[in-house]
KOLKE-608139 format. One record per residue (C-alpha): residue number from 1; residue in three letters; chain; x, y, z. Coordinates in pm, 1 decimal, m for minus. Example, Ala and Ser with C-alpha at 12.3 -4.5 7.8 and 13.67 -1.06 7.14 Angstrom:
<atoms>
(atom 1 "ALA" "A" (1230.0 m450.0 780.0)) (atom 2 "SER" "A" (1367.0 m106.0 714.0)) 
</atoms>
This chain:
<atoms>
(atom 1 "UNK" "A" (249.3 m2052.5 m3776.7)) (atom 2 "UNK" "A" (m15.6 m2312.0 m3764.1)) (atom 3 "UNK" "A" (m266.1 m2325.0 m4032.2)) (atom 4 "UNK" "A" (m85.8 m2082.7 m4260.4)) (atom 5 "UNK" "A" (m14.7 m2139.6 m4596.0)) (atom 6 "UNK" "A" (351.8 m2140.7 m4687.1)) (atom 7 "UNK" "A" (497.2 m1920.0 m4942.4)) (atom 8 "UNK" "A" (694.1 m2194.2 m5101.1)) (atom 9 "UNK" "A" (369.9 m2387.0 m5194.6)) (atom 10 "UNK" "A" (214.3 m2109.9 m5370.1)) (atom 11 "UNK" "A" (233.1 m2097.9 m5751.3)) (atom 12 "UNK" "A" (132.4 m1802.7 m5994.7)) (atom 13 "UNK" "A" (m218.4 m1793.1 m6098.8)) (atom 14 "UNK" "A" (m307.9 m1978.4 m5788.7)) (atom 15 "UNK" "A" (m674.0 m1854.3 m5683.0)) (atom 16 "UNK" "A" (m710.9 m1728.9 m5327.2)) (atom 17 "UNK" "A" (m962.8 m1577.4 m5099.2)) (atom 18 "UNK" "A" (m867.0 m1284.7 m4887.3)) (atom 19 "UNK" "A" (m965.0 m994.4 m4678.6)) (atom 20 "UNK" "A" (m843.3 m635.5 m4730.0)) (atom 21 "UNK" "A" (m626.8 m530.4 m4428.7)) (atom 22 "UNK" "A" (m508.8 m176.2 m4513.7)) (atom 23 "UNK" "A" (m549.2 49.2 m4780.4)) (atom 24 "UNK" "A" (m226.3 238.5 m4912.7)) (atom 25 "UNK" "A" (m194.0 485.1 m5195.7)) (atom 26 "UNK" "A" (m5.7 228.2 m5429.2)) (atom 27 "UNK" "A" (m249.5 m48.6 m5376.6)) (atom 28 "UNK" "A" (m378.7 m263.5 m5062.6)) (atom 29 "UNK" "A" (m245.3 m541.1 m4805.4)) (atom 30 "UNK" "A" (m439.9 m844.1 m4801.8)) (atom 31 "UNK" "A" (m457.1 m1101.5 m4579.2)) (atom 32 "UNK" "A" (m499.6 m1435.4 m4783.8)) (atom 33 "UNK" "A" (m394.9 m1673.7 m4494.5)) (atom 34 "UNK" "A" (m61.4 m1726.2 m4591.1)) (atom 35 "UNK" "A" (284.3 m1681.8 m4375.5)) (atom 36 "UNK" "A" (283.8 m1324.3 m4520.8)) (atom 37 "UNK" "A" (22.5 m1070.9 m4627.5)) (atom 38 "UNK" "A" (m24.3 m1028.1 m5014.8)) (atom 39 "UNK" "A" (51.8 m689.0 m5169.0)) (atom 40 "UNK" "A" (m204.5 m576.1 m5424.4)) (atom 41 "UNK" "A" (m92.5 m297.9 m5663.4)) (atom 42 "UNK" "A" (m322.3 m53.9 m5763.4)) (atom 43 "UNK" "A" (m248.6 m150.6 m6141.9)) (atom 44 "UNK" "A" (m380.3 m497.5 m6043.3)) (atom 45 "UNK" "A" (m714.7 m398.9 m5919.7)) (atom 46 "UNK" "A" (m867.4 m451.7 m6252.7)) (atom 47 "UNK" "A" (m854.7 m424.2 m6634.0)) (atom 48 "UNK" "A" (m979.5 m61.8 m6625.4)) (atom 49 "UNK" "A" (m762.4 230.4 m6498.3)) (atom 50 "UNK" "A" (m818.8 304.3 m6111.2)) (atom 51 "UNK" "A" (m722.0 666.7 m5988.5)) (atom 52 "UNK" "A" (m801.0 564.4 m5631.9)) (atom 53 "UNK" "A" (m806.5 226.0 m5443.0)) (atom 54 "UNK" "A" (m1076.0 338.8 m5251.9)) (atom 55 "UNK" "A" (m1300.3 363.8 m5531.7)) (atom 56 "UNK" "A" (m1234.9 m12.7 m5572.1)) (atom 57 "UNK" "A" (m1175.0 m147.7 m5216.1)) (atom 58 "UNK" "A" (m1235.7 m89.9 m4860.7)) (atom 59 "UNK" "A" (m1087.7 m227.2 m4516.9)) (atom 60 "UNK" "A" (m1224.9 m561.7 m4413.6)) (atom 61 "UNK" "A" (m1369.5 m652.9 m4760.0)) (atom 62 "UNK" "A" (m1328.5 m1006.1 m4883.9)) (atom 63 "UNK" "A" (m1207.4 m1062.7 m5217.7)) (atom 64 "UNK" "A" (m1095.4 m1337.8 m5475.7)) (atom 65 "UNK" "A" (m745.0 m1280.1 m5603.2)) (atom 66 "UNK" "A" (m463.1 m1474.9 m5783.7)) (atom 67 "UNK" "A" (m89.6 m1528.0 m5711.0)) (atom 68 "UNK" "A" (90.4 m1286.1 m5976.1)) (atom 69 "UNK" "A" (408.0 m1344.6 m5813.0)) (atom 70 "UNK" "A" (585.9 m1524.1 m5479.6)) (atom 71 "UNK" "A" (935.4 m1515.3 m5387.7)) (atom 72 "UNK" "A" (952.8 m1729.6 m5090.5)) (atom 73 "UNK" "A" (1328.2 m1660.0 m5008.4)) (atom 74 "UNK" "A" (1234.0 m1288.8 m4980.9)) (atom 75 "UNK" "A" (911.2 m1316.7 m4804.5)) (atom 76 "UNK" "A" (702.1 m1143.6 m5070.0)) (atom 77 "UNK" "A" (379.7 m1224.4 m5208.7)) (atom 78 "UNK" "A" (241.8 m1031.8 m5494.7)) (atom 79 "UNK" "A" (m141.1 m1047.9 m5598.5)) (atom 80 "UNK" "A" (m369.0 m951.0 m5876.0)) (atom 81 "UNK" "A" (m746.6 m934.9 m5903.5)) (atom 82 "UNK" "A" (m729.3 m953.9 m6294.1)) (atom 83 "UNK" "A" (m802.7 m1309.3 m6405.7)) (atom 84 "UNK" "A" (m478.4 m1462.8 m6545.5)) (atom 85 "UNK" "A" (m478.1 m1601.8 m6896.2)) (atom 86 "UNK" "A" (m546.6 m1962.6 m6914.8)) (atom 87 "UNK" "A" (m242.2 m1984.1 m7180.0)) (atom 88 "UNK" "A" (70.4 m1772.9 m7176.5)) (atom 89 "UNK" "A" (299.9 m1761.8 m7457.8)) (atom 90 "UNK" "A" (575.5 m1921.2 m7242.3)) (atom 91 "UNK" "A" (337.7 m2226.3 m7171.6)) (atom 92 "UNK" "A" (177.2 m2291.9 m7483.5)) (atom 93 "UNK" "A" (360.1 m2587.3 m7689.8)) (atom 94 "UNK" "A" (243.6 m2761.3 m8001.2)) (atom 95 "UNK" "A" (8.1 m3073.7 m7945.3)) (atom 96 "UNK" "A" (m177.6 m2924.4 m7652.7)) (atom 97 "UNK" "A" (m543.7 m2925.5 m7670.9)) (atom 98 "UNK" "A" (m738.0 m2613.8 m7608.8)) (atom 99 "UNK" "A" (m1100.3 m2523.9 m7556.7)) (atom 100 "UNK" "A" (m1242.8 m2191.1 m7707.2)) (atom 101 "UNK" "A" (m1498.3 m2027.1 m7861.1)) (atom 102 "UNK" "A" (m1490.4 m1874.3 m8237.5)) (atom 103 "UNK" "A" (m1488.3 m1497.8 m8238.6)) (atom 104 "UNK" "A" (m1454.7 m1442.5 m8619.2)) (atom 105 "UNK" "A" (m1470.2 m1596.2 m8963.4)) (atom 106 "UNK" "A" (m1241.9 m1530.0 m9259.5)) (atom 107 "UNK" "A" (m1253.1 m1704.3 m9603.2)) (atom 108 "UNK" "A" (m944.6 m1892.5 m9504.8)) (atom 109 "UNK" "A" (m1018.3 m1964.2 m9154.3)) (atom 110 "UNK" "A" (m1151.0 m1889.2 m8819.5)) (atom 111 "UNK" "A" (m1039.1 m1722.0 m8504.4)) (atom 112 "UNK" "A" (m1042.6 m1899.2 m8183.6)) (atom 113 "UNK" "A" (m1036.0 m1725.2 m7819.8)) (atom 114 "UNK" "A" (m884.1 m2018.2 m7609.5)) (atom 115 "UNK" "A" (m762.7 m1787.7 m7324.9)) (atom 116 "UNK" "A" (m448.3 m1644.1 m7477.3)) (atom 117 "UNK" "A" (m351.6 m1294.4 m7536.2)) (atom 118 "UNK" "A" (m459.1 m1333.3 m7884.6)) (atom 119 "UNK" "A" (m699.9 m1562.6 m8062.4)) (atom 120 "UNK" "A" (m547.5 m1851.7 m8265.8)) (atom 121 "UNK" "A" (m611.9 m1916.5 m8605.5)) (atom 122 "UNK" "A" (m765.7 m2254.2 m8761.4)) (atom 123 "UNK" "A" (m683.6 m2267.2 m9126.1)) (atom 124 "UNK" "A" (m1000.5 m2383.1 m9376.8)) (atom 125 "UNK" "A" (m778.8 m2659.1 m9432.6)) (atom 126 "UNK" "A" (m731.1 m2767.2 m9073.4)) (atom 127 "UNK" "A" (m1116.8 m2744.4 m8995.8)) (atom 128 "UNK" "A" (m1195.7 m3106.0 m9093.1)) (atom 129 "UNK" "A" (m1072.6 m3405.8 m9280.8)) (atom 130 "UNK" "A" (m1336.3 m3340.0 m9506.1)) (atom 131 "UNK" "A" (m1282.6 m3098.2 m9772.0)) (atom 132 "UNK" "A" (m1461.2 m2797.7 m9675.9)) (atom 133 "UNK" "A" (m1607.2 m2558.0 m9921.9)) (atom 134 "UNK" "A" (m1789.1 m2331.3 m9709.3)) (atom 135 "UNK" "A" (m1676.7 m2257.1 m9356.6)) (atom 136 "UNK" "A" (m2028.6 m2159.7 m9233.6)) (atom 137 "UNK" "A" (m2107.5 m2532.1 m9286.0)) (atom 138 "UNK" "A" (m1893.6 m2628.6 m9017.1)) (atom 139 "UNK" "A" (m1848.8 m2334.2 m8789.0)) (atom 140 "UNK" "A" (m2005.4 m2038.0 m8686.6)) (atom 141 "UNK" "A" (m1913.5 m1750.4 m8446.3)) (atom 142 "UNK" "A" (m2005.1 m1824.7 m8101.8)) (atom 143 "UNK" "A" (m1916.0 m2213.6 m8156.4)) (atom 144 "UNK" "A" (m1741.3 m2335.8 m7859.3)) (atom 145 "UNK" "A" (m1492.5 m2596.3 m8008.8)) (atom 146 "UNK" "A" (m1175.3 m2798.9 m7918.6)) (atom 147 "UNK" "A" (m843.0 m2774.0 m8131.9)) (atom 148 "UNK" "A" (m480.6 m2870.7 m8098.6)) (atom 149 "UNK" "A" (m202.1 m2619.4 m8095.0)) (atom 150 "UNK" "A" (6.3 m2674.9 m8393.0)) (atom 151 "UNK" "A" (255.0 m2393.2 m8416.8)) (atom 152 "UNK" "A" (324.3 m2108.9 m8189.2)) (atom 153 "UNK" "A" (507.4 m1779.7 m8318.8)) (atom 154 "UNK" "A" (601.2 m1595.0 m8020.4)) (atom 155 "UNK" "A" (781.7 m1324.8 m8207.4)) (atom 156 "UNK" "A" (455.6 m1238.5 m8423.2)) (atom 157 "UNK" "A" (229.0 m1334.9 m8145.4)) (atom 158 "UNK" "A" (55.0 m1590.0 m8377.9)) (atom 159 "UNK" "A" (m97.4 m1920.5 m8280.4)) (atom 160 "UNK" "A" (m178.2 m2180.8 m8560.9)) (atom 161 "UNK" "A" (m453.1 m2440.1 m8464.5)) (atom 162 "UNK" "A" (m603.1 m2760.5 m8605.6)) (atom 163 "UNK" "A" (m950.7 m2914.6 m8539.9)) (atom 164 "UNK" "A" (m893.6 m3169.4 m8771.0)) (atom 165 "UNK" "A" (m598.3 m3306.7 m8570.5)) (atom 166 "UNK" "A" (m862.9 m3437.3 m8315.4)) (atom 167 "UNK" "A" (m1063.1 m3604.8 m8563.2)) (atom 168 "UNK" "A" (m1009.1 m3973.4 m8642.6)) (atom 169 "UNK" "A" (m833.5 m4021.4 m8947.4)) (atom 170 "UNK" "A" (m1040.5 m4177.1 m9241.2)) (atom 171 "UNK" "A" (m952.4 m4542.2 m9334.0)) (atom 172 "UNK" "A" (m786.0 m4552.3 m9644.6)) (atom 173 "UNK" "A" (m977.6 m4706.9 m9926.1)) (atom 174 "UNK" "A" (m851.3 m5053.1 m10002.6)) (atom 175 "UNK" "A" (m895.1 m5113.1 m10378.2)) (atom 176 "UNK" "A" (m977.4 m5492.2 m10473.9)) (atom 177 "UNK" "A" (m717.8 m5706.1 m10658.5)) (atom 178 "UNK" "A" (m736.9 m5693.6 m11034.7)) (atom 179 "UNK" "A" (m566.1 m5787.1 m11345.7)) (atom 180 "UNK" "A" (m372.6 m5474.3 m11396.6)) (atom 181 "UNK" "A" (m26.6 m5463.8 m11547.6)) (atom 182 "UNK" "A" (213.2 m5353.2 m11303.8)) (atom 183 "UNK" "A" (359.1 m5021.7 m11339.1)) (atom 184 "UNK" "A" (709.5 m5011.7 m11420.0)) (atom 185 "UNK" "A" (959.6 m4940.7 m11119.9)) (atom 186 "UNK" "A" (1067.9 m4575.0 m11100.2)) (atom 187 "UNK" "A" (1427.8 m4523.6 m10980.8)) (atom 188 "UNK" "A" (1469.6 m4258.6 m10725.4)) (atom 189 "UNK" "A" (1742.9 m4017.1 m10772.3)) (atom 190 "UNK" "A" (1978.1 m3909.4 m10463.1)) (atom 191 "UNK" "A" (1961.1 m3557.4 m10318.0)) (atom 192 "UNK" "A" (2335.7 m3504.7 m10466.7)) (atom 193 "UNK" "A" (2186.0 m3597.9 m10797.2)) (atom 194 "UNK" "A" (1876.6 m3383.2 m10764.5)) (atom 195 "UNK" "A" (2077.9 m3078.4 m10686.1)) (atom 196 "UNK" "A" (2320.3 m3137.3 m10990.4)) (atom 197 "UNK" "A" (2002.0 m3140.5 m11225.9)) (atom 198 "UNK" "A" (1879.2 m2864.8 m11075.7)) (atom 199 "UNK" "A" (2193.6 m2655.5 m11104.8)) (atom 200 "UNK" "A" (2193.4 m2780.7 m11479.9)) (atom 201 "UNK" "A" (1843.8 m2677.9 m11576.9)) (atom 202 "UNK" "A" (1775.9 m2391.6 m11332.1)) (atom 203 "UNK" "A" (1418.3 m2252.0 m11383.8)) (atom 204 "UNK" "A" (1446.8 m2340.6 m11757.1)) (atom 205 "UNK" "A" (1164.0 m2610.7 m11733.0)) (atom 206 "UNK" "A" (925.8 m2355.2 m11581.6)) (atom 207 "UNK" "A" (640.0 m2280.6 m11819.6)) (atom 208 "UNK" "A" (459.5 m1967.8 m11823.6)) (atom 209 "UNK" "A" (162.4 m2173.8 m11675.2)) (atom 210 "UNK" "A" (347.6 m2292.4 m11385.0)) (atom 211 "UNK" "A" (519.7 m1957.9 m11310.5)) (atom 212 "UNK" "A" (174.1 m1793.0 m11298.2)) (atom 213 "UNK" "A" (34.4 m2033.1 m11094.5)) (atom 214 "UNK" "A" (365.1 m1990.6 m10823.0)) (atom 215 "UNK" "A" (311.5 m1617.9 m10860.3)) (atom 216 "UNK" "A" (m96.1 m1629.7 m10761.3)) (atom 217 "UNK" "A" (m3.1 m1875.6 m10473.2)) (atom 218 "UNK" "A" (235.0 m1650.4 m10321.2)) (atom 219 "UNK" "A" (22.5 m1335.6 m10354.0)) (atom 220 "UNK" "A" (m262.4 m1539.3 m10175.0)) (atom 221 "UNK" "A" (m20.8 m1625.9 m9935.4)) (atom 222 "UNK" "A" (71.6 m1229.9 m9853.5)) (atom 223 "UNK" "A" (m287.2 m1164.4 m9878.6)) (atom 224 "UNK" "A" (m388.6 m1391.1 m9576.0)) (atom 225 "UNK" "A" (m73.7 m1296.2 m9368.4)) (atom 226 "UNK" "A" (m172.9 m913.0 m9412.1)) (atom 227 "UNK" "A" (m550.8 m1007.2 m9282.6)) (atom 228 "UNK" "A" (m420.6 m1224.7 m9029.0)) (atom 229 "UNK" "A" (m175.1 m957.5 m8886.4)) (atom 230 "UNK" "A" (m437.0 m687.2 m8901.6)) (atom 231 "UNK" "A" (m687.1 m909.4 m8726.1)) (atom 232 "UNK" "A" (m475.8 m994.8 m8432.4)) (atom 233 "UNK" "A" (m384.1 m614.5 m8406.2)) (atom 234 "UNK" "A" (m742.4 m510.8 m8353.7)) (atom 235 "UNK" "A" (m816.6 m816.2 m8108.8)) (atom 236 "UNK" "A" (m879.4 m701.7 m7734.6)) (atom 237 "UNK" "A" (m607.8 m742.0 m7516.3)) (atom 238 "UNK" "A" (m686.9 m919.8 m7181.0)) 
</atoms>
């Protein structure tokens, strides 16, 4: 099999050029120059539903495909004409730098399409090291930007991103020495002592004002999670 590509050398998502050898009811057989012909199922001909393979392909037609699945032991090669996602859920890791396009802006942040099944969210606090009052001053729909993956929630299918993580951290301001009285040392307490104090005082020390702030913060967080969930539900799947 001189010159033939070994199935063991092929990996999922690998791009290939091929020629349609045979049309079948369930799909097509494609010669991609490998030791075995590839199987292109009718469901992998495109993102739209295809009723007849002949409506899309013809014998001897040259096409571009990607490896969908390969099993060298069984001698099976499955192909697809649907471009694979740049980032699968199982491949995404915190710290990975991604490139994408801003598709939507909300008061609490922006959504970035970076080639995953769902867009990722860059919270307003993660847009810049500088304080951002108006998101429109740092980003707009259509902007192409880079960001770092902060967190991946595979269960909820949510990705949280950061733009400021790629920015140089601002240098801390060094105050000139002044004849200032030294502040008294504050003795730190142990975790056990803190737990004991909390058990004794409970929430008795919480004022009405601090309780109101806490309740408003929790309400705002729930509202943001609701908007995020609805936005991801309406995002087009790839």
